[in-house]
PyMOL Python script that loads the backbone (N, CA, C, O; Angstrom):
from pymol import cmd

cmd.read_pdbstr("""\
ATOM      1  N   MET A   1      32.212  57.092  36.629  1.00  0.00           N
ATOM      2  CA  MET A   1      32.398  55.634  37.239  1.00  0.00           C
ATOM      3  C   MET A   1      30.836  55.424  38.091  1.00  0.00           C
ATOM      4  O   MET A   1      30.083  54.458  37.978  1.00  0.00           O
ATOM      5  N   GLU A   2      30.698  56.290  38.703  1.00  0.00           N
ATOM      6  CA  GLU A   2      29.288  55.958  39.256  1.00  0.00           C
ATOM      7  C   GLU A   2      27.920  55.510  38.533  1.00  0.00           C
ATOM      8  O   GLU A   2      27.030  54.719  38.845  1.00  0.00           O
ATOM      9  N   LYS A   3      28.147  56.384  37.397  1.00  0.00           N
ATOM     10  CA  LYS A   3      26.903  56.052  36.283  1.00  0.00           C
ATOM     11  C   LYS A   3      27.104  54.671  35.992  1.00  0.00           C
ATOM     12  O   LYS A   3      26.211  53.835  36.139  1.00  0.00           O
ATOM     13  N   GLU A   4      28.098  54.443  35.637  1.00  0.00           N
ATOM     14  CA  GLU A   4      28.288  52.924  34.912  1.00  0.00           C
ATOM     15  C   GLU A   4      27.643  51.941  36.284  1.00  0.00           C
ATOM     16  O   GLU A   4      26.495  51.514  36.160  1.00  0.00           O
ATOM     17  N   ILE A   5      28.287  51.677  37.332  1.00  0.00           N
ATOM     18  CA  ILE A   5      27.939  51.235  38.377  1.00  0.00           C
ATOM     19  C   ILE A   5      26.375  51.119  38.521  1.00  0.00           C
ATOM     20  O   ILE A   5      25.747  50.070  38.664  1.00  0.00           O
ATOM     21  N   ALA A   6      25.853  52.434  38.453  1.00  0.00           N
ATOM     22  CA  ALA A   6      24.270  52.518  38.542  1.00  0.00           C
ATOM     23  C   ALA A   6      23.814  51.969  37.718  1.00  0.00           C
ATOM     24  O   ALA A   6      22.744  51.450  38.035  1.00  0.00           O
ATOM     25  N   GLU A   7      24.206  51.765  36.447  1.00  0.00           N
ATOM     26  CA  GLU A   7      23.767  51.316  35.209  1.00  0.00           C
ATOM     27  C   GLU A   7      23.600  49.732  35.388  1.00  0.00           C
ATOM     28  O   GLU A   7      22.545  49.130  35.189  1.00  0.00           O
ATOM     29  N   LEU A   8      24.743  49.184  35.772  1.00  0.00           N
ATOM     30  CA  LEU A   8      24.881  47.655  36.074  1.00  0.00           C
ATOM     31  C   LEU A   8      23.994  47.634  37.219  1.00  0.00           C
ATOM     32  O   LEU A   8      23.264  46.650  37.097  1.00  0.00           O
ATOM     33  N   LEU A   9      23.767  48.188  38.130  1.00  0.00           N
ATOM     34  CA  LEU A   9      23.045  47.603  39.268  1.00  0.00           C
ATOM     35  C   LEU A   9      21.662  47.263  38.564  1.00  0.00           C
ATOM     36  O   LEU A   9      21.100  46.169  38.502  1.00  0.00           O
ATOM     37  N   GLN A  10      21.219  48.615  37.997  1.00  0.00           N
ATOM     38  CA  GLN A  10      19.894  48.581  37.413  1.00  0.00           C
ATOM     39  C   GLN A  10      19.712  47.321  36.437  1.00  0.00           C
ATOM     40  O   GLN A  10      18.682  46.646  36.412  1.00  0.00           O
ATOM     41  N   LEU A  11      20.795  47.095  35.667  1.00  0.00           N
ATOM     42  CA  LEU A  11      20.629  46.020  34.807  1.00  0.00           C
ATOM     43  C   LEU A  11      20.482  44.604  35.410  1.00  0.00           C
ATOM     44  O   LEU A  11      19.701  43.766  34.959  1.00  0.00           O
ATOM     45  N   PHE A  12      21.418  44.379  36.623  1.00  0.00           N
ATOM     46  CA  PHE A  12      21.321  43.189  37.389  1.00  0.00           C
ATOM     47  C   PHE A  12      19.746  43.102  37.979  1.00  0.00           C
ATOM     48  O   PHE A  12      19.086  42.085  37.768  1.00  0.00           O
ATOM     49  N   LEU A  13      19.187  44.240  38.734  1.00  0.00           N
ATOM     50  CA  LEU A  13      17.819  44.237  39.265  1.00  0.00           C
ATOM     51  C   LEU A  13      16.726  43.852  38.219  1.00  0.00           C
ATOM     52  O   LEU A  13      15.792  43.070  38.394  1.00  0.00           O
ATOM     53  N   LYS A  14      17.056  44.611  37.012  1.00  0.00           N
ATOM     54  CA  LYS A  14      16.169  44.038  35.996  1.00  0.00           C
ATOM     55  C   LYS A  14      16.052  42.427  35.357  1.00  0.00           C
ATOM     56  O   LYS A  14      15.015  41.989  34.859  1.00  0.00           O
ATOM     57  N   HIS A  15      17.277  41.685  35.476  1.00  0.00           N
ATOM     58  CA  HIS A  15      17.484  40.605  35.178  1.00  0.00           C
ATOM     59  C   HIS A  15      18.009  39.388  36.230  1.00  0.00           C
ATOM     60  O   HIS A  15      18.491  38.306  35.893  1.00  0.00           O
ATOM     61  N   ARG A  16      17.814  39.800  37.375  1.00  0.00           N
ATOM     62  CA  ARG A  16      18.365  38.942  38.407  1.00  0.00           C
ATOM     63  C   ARG A  16      18.096  37.609  38.623  1.00  0.00           C
ATOM     64  O   ARG A  16      18.892  36.869  39.201  1.00  0.00           O
ATOM     65  N   GLY A  17      16.659  37.131  38.049  1.00  0.00           N
ATOM     66  CA  GLY A  17      16.403  35.849  38.056  1.00  0.00           C
ATOM     67  C   GLY A  17      17.088  35.110  37.063  1.00  0.00           C
ATOM     68  O   GLY A  17      17.544  34.017  37.399  1.00  0.00           O
ATOM     69  N   LYS A  18      17.278  35.586  35.660  1.00  0.00           N
ATOM     70  CA  LYS A  18      18.268  35.111  34.566  1.00  0.00           C
ATOM     71  C   LYS A  18      19.814  35.019  35.227  1.00  0.00           C
ATOM     72  O   LYS A  18      20.450  33.987  35.011  1.00  0.00           O
ATOM     73  N   ILE A  19      20.312  35.898  35.886  1.00  0.00           N
ATOM     74  CA  ILE A  19      21.601  35.975  36.070  1.00  0.00           C
ATOM     75  C   ILE A  19      21.959  34.800  37.341  1.00  0.00           C
ATOM     76  O   ILE A  19      22.894  34.004  37.244  1.00  0.00           O
ATOM     77  N   VAL A  20      21.105  34.862  38.430  1.00  0.00           N
ATOM     78  CA  VAL A  20      20.991  34.045  39.229  1.00  0.00           C
ATOM     79  C   VAL A  20      20.958  32.529  39.098  1.00  0.00           C
ATOM     80  O   VAL A  20      21.589  31.682  39.730  1.00  0.00           O
ATOM     81  N   GLY A  21      20.000  32.391  38.050  1.00  0.00           N
ATOM     82  CA  GLY A  21      19.606  31.098  37.502  1.00  0.00           C
ATOM     83  C   GLY A  21      20.679  30.611  36.755  1.00  0.00           C
ATOM     84  O   GLY A  21      21.040  29.442  36.894  1.00  0.00           O
ATOM     85  N   THR A  22      21.259  31.414  35.938  1.00  0.00           N
ATOM     86  CA  THR A  22      22.558  31.060  35.075  1.00  0.00           C
ATOM     87  C   THR A  22      23.517  30.666  36.107  1.00  0.00           C
ATOM     88  O   THR A  22      23.684  29.447  36.129  1.00  0.00           O
ATOM     89  N   LEU A  23      24.197  31.319  36.969  1.00  0.00           N
ATOM     90  CA  LEU A  23      25.097  31.342  38.116  1.00  0.00           C
ATOM     91  C   LEU A  23      24.764  29.900  38.694  1.00  0.00           C
ATOM     92  O   LEU A  23      25.612  29.008  38.694  1.00  0.00           O
ATOM     93  N   PHE A  24      23.596  29.741  39.142  1.00  0.00           N
ATOM     94  CA  PHE A  24      23.291  28.577  39.802  1.00  0.00           C
ATOM     95  C   PHE A  24      23.141  27.099  38.828  1.00  0.00           C
ATOM     96  O   PHE A  24      23.358  26.013  39.365  1.00  0.00           O
ATOM     97  N   GLY A  25      22.819  27.174  37.616  1.00  0.00           N
ATOM     98  CA  GLY A  25      23.181  26.296  36.992  1.00  0.00           C
ATOM     99  C   GLY A  25      24.642  25.885  36.543  1.00  0.00           C
ATOM    100  O   GLY A  25      25.056  24.732  36.416  1.00  0.00           O
ATOM    101  N   LEU A  26      25.413  27.182  36.305  1.00  0.00           N
ATOM    102  CA  LEU A  26      26.930  26.849  36.257  1.00  0.00           C
ATOM    103  C   LEU A  26      27.464  25.964  37.329  1.00  0.00           C
ATOM    104  O   LEU A  26      28.190  24.998  37.097  1.00  0.00           O
ATOM    105  N   LEU A  27      27.098  26.314  38.442  1.00  0.00           N
ATOM    106  CA  LEU A  27      27.608  25.980  39.756  1.00  0.00           C
ATOM    107  C   LEU A  27      27.067  24.583  40.095  1.00  0.00           C
ATOM    108  O   LEU A  27      27.641  23.894  40.939  1.00  0.00           O
ATOM    109  N   LEU A  28      26.088  24.199  39.518  1.00  0.00           N
ATOM    110  CA  LEU A  28      25.835  22.873  39.970  1.00  0.00           C
ATOM    111  C   LEU A  28      26.001  21.597  38.683  1.00  0.00           C
ATOM    112  O   LEU A  28      25.941  20.371  38.783  1.00  0.00           O
ATOM    113  N   GLY A  29      26.239  22.527  37.436  1.00  0.00           N
ATOM    114  CA  GLY A  29      27.018  21.608  36.468  1.00  0.00           C
ATOM    115  C   GLY A  29      28.145  21.311  36.575  1.00  0.00           C
ATOM    116  O   GLY A  29      28.454  20.292  35.956  1.00  0.00           O
ATOM    117  N   TRP A  30      29.309  22.039  37.402  1.00  0.00           N
ATOM    118  CA  TRP A  30      30.528  21.891  37.566  1.00  0.00           C
ATOM    119  C   TRP A  30      30.348  21.079  38.853  1.00  0.00           C
ATOM    120  O   TRP A  30      31.103  20.108  38.900  1.00  0.00           O
ATOM    121  N   MET A  31      29.590  21.221  39.839  1.00  0.00           N
ATOM    122  CA  MET A  31      29.761  20.266  40.978  1.00  0.00           C
ATOM    123  C   MET A  31      29.339  18.679  40.416  1.00  0.00           C
ATOM    124  O   MET A  31      29.818  17.686  40.964  1.00  0.00           O
ATOM    125  N   ILE A  32      28.558  18.596  39.469  1.00  0.00           N
ATOM    126  CA  ILE A  32      28.319  17.380  39.087  1.00  0.00           C
ATOM    127  C   ILE A  32      29.409  16.693  38.276  1.00  0.00           C
ATOM    128  O   ILE A  32      29.617  15.480  38.301  1.00  0.00           O
ATOM    129  N   ILE A  33      30.103  17.610  37.535  1.00  0.00           N
ATOM    130  CA  ILE A  33      31.380  16.916  37.069  1.00  0.00           C
ATOM    131  C   ILE A  33      32.599  16.698  37.746  1.00  0.00           C
ATOM    132  O   ILE A  33      33.459  15.890  37.394  1.00  0.00           O
ATOM    133  N   ARG A  34      32.661  17.655  39.007  1.00  0.00           N
ATOM    134  CA  ARG A  34      33.210  17.594  39.820  1.00  0.00           C
ATOM    135  C   ARG A  34      33.198  16.349  40.861  1.00  0.00           C
ATOM    136  O   ARG A  34      34.152  15.572  40.828  1.00  0.00           O
ATOM    137  N   PHE A  35      32.190  16.150  41.742  1.00  0.00           N
ATOM    138  CA  PHE A  35      31.980  15.508  42.579  1.00  0.00           C
ATOM    139  C   PHE A  35      30.790  14.299  42.241  1.00  0.00           C
ATOM    140  O   PHE A  35      30.670  13.345  43.010  1.00  0.00           O
ATOM    141  N   GLY A  36      30.057  14.417  41.200  1.00  0.00           N
ATOM    142  CA  GLY A  36      29.207  13.078  41.036  1.00  0.00           C
ATOM    143  C   GLY A  36      27.614  13.727  41.027  1.00  0.00           C
ATOM    144  O   GLY A  36      27.424  14.881  41.413  1.00  0.00           O
ATOM    145  N   VAL A  37      26.827  13.113  40.686  1.00  0.00           N
ATOM    146  CA  VAL A  37      25.333  13.609  40.633  1.00  0.00           C
ATOM    147  C   VAL A  37      25.040  13.465  42.261  1.00  0.00           C
ATOM    148  O   VAL A  37      24.838  14.498  42.899  1.00  0.00           O
ATOM    149  N   ILE A  38      25.024  12.405  42.809  1.00  0.00           N
ATOM    150  CA  ILE A  38      24.376  12.124  44.322  1.00  0.00           C
ATOM    151  C   ILE A  38      25.090  13.195  45.203  1.00  0.00           C
ATOM    152  O   ILE A  38      24.310  13.821  45.921  1.00  0.00           O
ATOM    153  N   LYS A  39      26.197  13.485  45.288  1.00  0.00           N
ATOM    154  CA  LYS A  39      26.781  14.489  46.091  1.00  0.00           C
ATOM    155  C   LYS A  39      26.443  16.040  45.908  1.00  0.00           C
ATOM    156  O   LYS A  39      26.372  16.915  46.770  1.00  0.00           O
ATOM    157  N   SER A  40      26.200  16.140  44.120  1.00  0.00           N
ATOM    158  CA  SER A  40      25.758  17.742  43.982  1.00  0.00           C
ATOM    159  C   SER A  40      24.331  17.516  44.139  1.00  0.00           C
ATOM    160  O   SER A  40      23.789  18.546  44.540  1.00  0.00           O
ATOM    161  N   LEU A  41      23.695  16.760  44.008  1.00  0.00           N
ATOM    162  CA  LEU A  41      22.086  16.941  44.449  1.00  0.00           C
ATOM    163  C   LEU A  41      21.834  17.023  45.979  1.00  0.00           C
ATOM    164  O   LEU A  41      20.941  17.714  46.469  1.00  0.00           O
ATOM    165  N   PHE A  42      22.775  16.191  46.753  1.00  0.00           N
ATOM    166  CA  PHE A  42      22.388  16.519  48.673  1.00  0.00           C
ATOM    167  C   PHE A  42      22.853  17.853  48.597  1.00  0.00           C
ATOM    168  O   PHE A  42      22.075  18.643  49.132  1.00  0.00           O
ATOM    169  N   VAL A  43      23.904  18.381  48.089  1.00  0.00           N
ATOM    170  CA  VAL A  43      24.416  19.972  48.443  1.00  0.00           C
ATOM    171  C   VAL A  43      23.459  20.796  48.011  1.00  0.00           C
ATOM    172  O   VAL A  43      23.138  21.731  48.746  1.00  0.00           O
ATOM    173  N   ALA A  44      22.785  20.615  46.689  1.00  0.00           N
ATOM    174  CA  ALA A  44      21.417  21.463  46.028  1.00  0.00           C
ATOM    175  C   ALA A  44      20.329  21.445  47.042  1.00  0.00           C
ATOM    176  O   ALA A  44      19.789  22.513  47.329  1.00  0.00           O
ATOM    177  N   VAL A  45      19.880  20.125  47.725  1.00  0.00           N
ATOM    178  CA  VAL A  45      18.824  20.113  48.760  1.00  0.00           C
ATOM    179  C   VAL A  45      19.281  20.678  49.857  1.00  0.00           C
ATOM    180  O   VAL A  45      18.417  21.238  50.532  1.00  0.00           O
ATOM    181  N   CYS A  46      20.503  20.717  50.305  1.00  0.00           N
ATOM    182  CA  CYS A  46      20.871  21.366  51.527  1.00  0.00           C
ATOM    183  C   CYS A  46      20.916  23.081  51.414  1.00  0.00           C
ATOM    184  O   CYS A  46      20.558  23.695  52.419  1.00  0.00           O
ATOM    185  N   VAL A  47      21.274  23.728  50.417  1.00  0.00           N
ATOM    186  CA  VAL A  47      21.140  25.004  49.720  1.00  0.00           C
ATOM    187  C   VAL A  47      19.810  25.470  49.892  1.00  0.00           C
ATOM    188  O   VAL A  47      19.512  26.477  50.533  1.00  0.00           O
ATOM    189  N   ALA A  48      18.789  24.496  49.136  1.00  0.00           N
ATOM    190  CA  ALA A  48      17.323  24.851  49.105  1.00  0.00           C
ATOM    191  C   ALA A  48      16.912  24.991  50.738  1.00  0.00           C
ATOM    192  O   ALA A  48      16.357  25.992  51.192  1.00  0.00           O
ATOM    193  N   ALA A  49      17.153  24.220  51.259  1.00  0.00           N
ATOM    194  CA  ALA A  49      16.487  23.974  52.651  1.00  0.00           C
ATOM    195  C   ALA A  49      17.040  25.244  53.494  1.00  0.00           C
ATOM    196  O   ALA A  49      16.379  25.966  54.240  1.00  0.00           O
ATOM    197  N   GLY A  50      18.375  25.332  53.196  1.00  0.00           N
ATOM    198  CA  GLY A  50      18.762  26.812  54.059  1.00  0.00           C
ATOM    199  C   GLY A  50      18.197  27.842  53.500  1.00  0.00           C
ATOM    200  O   GLY A  50      17.937  28.751  54.289  1.00  0.00           O
ATOM    201  N   TYR A  51      17.847  28.057  52.139  1.00  0.00           N
ATOM    202  CA  TYR A  51      17.398  29.371  51.648  1.00  0.00           C
ATOM    203  C   TYR A  51      15.652  29.342  52.131  1.00  0.00           C
ATOM    204  O   TYR A  51      15.102  30.440  52.213  1.00  0.00           O
ATOM    205  N   ILE A  52      15.017  28.372  52.369  1.00  0.00           N
ATOM    206  CA  ILE A  52      13.658  28.307  52.704  1.00  0.00           C
ATOM    207  C   ILE A  52      13.482  28.650  54.400  1.00  0.00           C
ATOM    208  O   ILE A  52      12.527  29.264  54.876  1.00  0.00           O
ATOM    209  N   ILE A  53      14.510  28.160  55.088  1.00  0.00           N
ATOM    210  CA  ILE A  53      14.738  28.378  56.562  1.00  0.00           C
ATOM    211  C   ILE A  53      15.060  29.684  56.746  1.00  0.00           C
ATOM    212  O   ILE A  53      14.443  30.333  57.590  1.00  0.00           O
ATOM    213  N   GLY A  54      16.102  30.279  55.963  1.00  0.00           N
ATOM    214  CA  GLY A  54      16.500  31.803  56.219  1.00  0.00           C
ATOM    215  C   GLY A  54      15.242  32.765  55.720  1.00  0.00           C
ATOM    216  O   GLY A  54      14.915  33.813  56.277  1.00  0.00           O
ATOM    217  N   LYS A  55      14.631  32.207  54.598  1.00  0.00           N
ATOM    218  CA  LYS A  55      13.511  33.301  54.060  1.00  0.00           C
ATOM    219  C   LYS A  55      12.393  33.207  55.284  1.00  0.00           C
ATOM    220  O   LYS A  55      11.791  34.214  55.658  1.00  0.00           O
ATOM    221  N   ARG A  56      12.232  32.232  55.721  1.00  0.00           N
ATOM    222  CA  ARG A  56      10.858  32.163  56.951  1.00  0.00           C
ATOM    223  C   ARG A  56      11.552  32.824  58.175  1.00  0.00           C
ATOM    224  O   ARG A  56      10.802  33.487  58.890  1.00  0.00           O
ATOM    225  N   VAL A  57      12.756  32.760  58.505  1.00  0.00           N
ATOM    226  CA  VAL A  57      13.387  33.569  59.702  1.00  0.00           C
ATOM    227  C   VAL A  57      13.397  35.303  59.223  1.00  0.00           C
ATOM    228  O   VAL A  57      13.087  36.258  59.936  1.00  0.00           O
ATOM    229  N   ASP A  58      13.750  35.318  58.129  1.00  0.00           N
ATOM    230  CA  ASP A  58      13.657  37.132  57.461  1.00  0.00           C
ATOM    231  C   ASP A  58      12.329  37.478  57.575  1.00  0.00           C
ATOM    232  O   ASP A  58      12.036  38.561  58.080  1.00  0.00           O
ATOM    233  N   ASN A  59      11.337  36.587  57.114  1.00  0.00           N
ATOM    234  CA  ASN A  59       9.978  37.012  57.364  1.00  0.00           C
ATOM    235  C   ASN A  59       9.195  37.058  58.856  1.00  0.00           C
ATOM    236  O   ASN A  59       8.125  37.611  59.110  1.00  0.00           O
ATOM    237  N   LYS A  60      10.066  36.304  59.750  1.00  0.00           N
ATOM    238  CA  LYS A  60       9.638  36.238  61.205  1.00  0.00           C
ATOM    239  C   LYS A  60       8.251  35.383  61.347  1.00  0.00           C
ATOM    240  O   LYS A  60       7.262  35.681  62.016  1.00  0.00           O
ATOM    241  N   GLU A  61       8.428  34.440  60.672  1.00  0.00           N
ATOM    242  CA  GLU A  61       7.391  33.188  60.383  1.00  0.00           C
ATOM    243  C   GLU A  61       7.711  32.164  61.646  1.00  0.00           C
ATOM    244  O   GLU A  61       8.818  32.187  62.184  1.00  0.00           O
ATOM    245  N   ASP A  62       6.857  31.433  61.999  1.00  0.00           N
ATOM    246  CA  ASP A  62       6.982  30.645  63.030  1.00  0.00           C
ATOM    247  C   ASP A  62       7.567  29.262  62.475  1.00  0.00           C
ATOM    248  O   ASP A  62       6.893  28.494  61.788  1.00  0.00           O
ATOM    249  N   LEU A  63       8.885  29.031  62.844  1.00  0.00           N
ATOM    250  CA  LEU A  63       9.597  27.875  62.533  1.00  0.00           C
ATOM    251  C   LEU A  63       9.242  26.456  63.130  1.00  0.00           C
ATOM    252  O   LEU A  63       9.777  25.432  62.707  1.00  0.00           O
ATOM    253  N   LYS A  64       8.268  26.468  64.180  1.00  0.00           N
ATOM    254  CA  LYS A  64       8.167  25.400  64.854  1.00  0.00           C
ATOM    255  C   LYS A  64       6.965  24.701  64.359  1.00  0.00           C
ATOM    256  O   LYS A  64       6.692  23.625  64.890  1.00  0.00           O
ATOM    257  N   GLY A  65       6.214  25.150  63.430  1.00  0.00           N
ATOM    258  CA  GLY A  65       5.179  24.596  62.757  1.00  0.00           C
ATOM    259  C   GLY A  65       5.833  23.955  61.426  1.00  0.00           C
ATOM    260  O   GLY A  65       5.445  22.917  60.889  1.00  0.00           O
ATOM    261  N   PHE A  66       6.951  24.810  60.977  1.00  0.00           N
ATOM    262  CA  PHE A  66       7.271  24.151  59.701  1.00  0.00           C
ATOM    263  C   PHE A  66       8.342  23.035  60.101  1.00  0.00           C
ATOM    264  O   PHE A  66       8.506  22.151  59.260  1.00  0.00           O
ATOM    265  N   VAL A  67       8.982  22.972  61.103  1.00  0.00           N
ATOM    266  CA  VAL A  67       9.794  21.813  61.506  1.00  0.00           C
ATOM    267  C   VAL A  67       8.794  20.556  61.981  1.00  0.00           C
ATOM    268  O   VAL A  67       9.094  19.368  61.864  1.00  0.00           O
ATOM    269  N   ASP A  68       7.637  21.029  62.501  1.00  0.00           N
ATOM    270  CA  ASP A  68       6.550  19.897  63.082  1.00  0.00           C
ATOM    271  C   ASP A  68       6.204  19.231  61.666  1.00  0.00           C
ATOM    272  O   ASP A  68       5.992  18.020  61.603  1.00  0.00           O
ATOM    273  N   ARG A  69       6.165  19.868  60.784  1.00  0.00           N
ATOM    274  CA  ARG A  69       5.605  19.251  59.468  1.00  0.00           C
ATOM    275  C   ARG A  69       6.682  18.221  59.184  1.00  0.00           C
ATOM    276  O   ARG A  69       6.244  17.233  58.594  1.00  0.00           O
ATOM    277  N   PHE A  70       7.680  18.204  59.392  1.00  0.00           N
ATOM    278  CA  PHE A  70       8.364  17.434  58.997  1.00  0.00           C
ATOM    279  C   PHE A  70       9.039  16.145  60.030  1.00  0.00           C
ATOM    280  O   PHE A  70       9.418  15.042  59.634  1.00  0.00           O
ATOM    281  N   PHE A  71       9.051  16.603  61.290  1.00  0.00           N
ATOM    282  CA  PHE A  71       9.307  16.018  62.472  1.00  0.00           C
ATOM    283  C   PHE A  71       7.974  15.930  63.310  1.00  0.00           C
ATOM    284  O   PHE A  71       8.063  16.778  64.198  1.00  0.00           O
ATOM    285  N   PRO A  72       6.821  15.280  63.392  1.00  0.00           N
ATOM    286  CA  PRO A  72       5.914  15.638  64.330  1.00  0.00           C
ATOM    287  C   PRO A  72       6.416  15.057  65.609  1.00  0.00           C
ATOM    288  O   PRO A  72       7.254  14.163  65.724  1.00  0.00           O
ATOM    289  N   PRO A  73       5.831  15.644  66.481  1.00  0.00           N
ATOM    290  CA  PRO A  73       6.236  15.955  67.784  1.00  0.00           C
ATOM    291  C   PRO A  73       5.547  14.476  68.192  1.00  0.00           C
ATOM    292  O   PRO A  73       4.559  14.096  67.563  1.00  0.00           O
ATOM    293  N   ASP A  74       6.080  13.709  69.207  1.00  0.00           N
ATOM    294  CA  ASP A  74       5.393  12.544  69.750  1.00  0.00           C
ATOM    295  C   ASP A  74       4.366  12.546  70.610  1.00  0.00           C
ATOM    296  O   ASP A  74       4.443  13.200  71.650  1.00  0.00           O
ATOM    297  N   ARG A  75       3.207  11.778  70.282  1.00  0.00           N
ATOM    298  CA  ARG A  75       2.034  12.213  71.164  1.00  0.00           C
ATOM    299  C   ARG A  75       1.447  11.072  71.843  1.00  0.00           C
ATOM    300  O   ARG A  75       0.488  11.229  72.599  1.00  0.00           O
TER     301      ARG A  75
END
""", "prot")
cmd.dss("prot")
cmd.show_as("cartoon", "prot")
cmd.util.cbc("prot")
cmd.orient("prot")
């Protein structure tokens, strides 16, 4: 049983981009059919923004500069 799990994990790691991309496409397609294009694109943009912010937090990067690019401080 452990051998099969290890093989599946190895297969997933080898093809993770294809697998995640396919699942994302499937989810986005379902959302467009279910909720419409505009609502689905809004959710996709929110997910992408969350991913980018989360990646920066994981890498211990400064979020202030990132936020200032989109919302410049008043001068």
